[in-house]
C-alpha positions, 0 to 999 in steps of 0.5 A: 823792475818791469821785464826788459826795462832794467838799466844795466851796464851792457847796453851802450851802443856806438853813436850814443851820447854819454851823460852824467847827472849833477856835479862831479867832485863833491866827494873829493872836496868833501873828503878833503874838508873832512881830513883837513880839520877846517870845520873843527879848527874854527878856521874859515870854511866857505859855502862851497866847502860846506856844501861838498862836506854835506854831500860827502857825508850825506850823498843823495843817490839818484834813485828817482832819476834811475827809475825815470831813465828806464826806456830812455837810457841804453846803459847806466851806472852810479858814480861811486868809484870815480866817473872814469872808472865807473864809465869804464865798467859800462864800456867794457860790458858793452864792448865799446869806448867813449870820447869825452870832452873834459871841459863839458864835465860839470865839476864841483866849484869846491874843486875848481874855485876853492882853495882846497886844491890850489896846488893844481891847474884846472885840468888837474882839478877836473881829472881829480874830480873825475877819478875821486869817487863818492859822488853817487851821481848817474852816468848813462848813455842814450841815443841821440834821438832821445835828447829832447826827452832827456832835456824834459827829464832834467827839468822834471827832476830839477837836475842837471843832466850834462852830455859829456861825450860819445860812445865810439868803437874801441875800449878806452876813454880818451880826452877829446882832441888829446888822445890821452887815455884815462883808463885804470883811474878811480878807486880800485876795489882789488 
């Protein structure tokens, strides 16, 4: 890594946009499919469920995106323990908070539309996807001034890069408009 260009957790600044790459929730849906026995039982498994299982078993880490974000992103982390838990690491290291719009977080169709999570409403499905982990996407922050560069990068990488919120003062993640704290969620190692 060239000197001074390493992407770390501690560079987020108040006013930065918060982004996530790809889609969140494939890990949750893939694990659900794997544990359900659907694939080996001969029961019907839809394409969304098979795609989620493939992403769960063979995640695609966003190494090329990480390299391309050098000099653009102010902070970055991979989403392995859940989007909210991993973003909280960035916010803590940067001594800031974030205000997210839950509806703007791209969630796997295998979570939202399939029968895997039919016992939950859409908001509960979104929260489950954001806390489950094993997605191996990147969550990063960047100044508003580089929005166009991020749009170009998304095209170059053939990857969705979604703006999901803003970095704010404070140290908690809140669901925009509701003031619901979403901290201490996701996978806890210890």
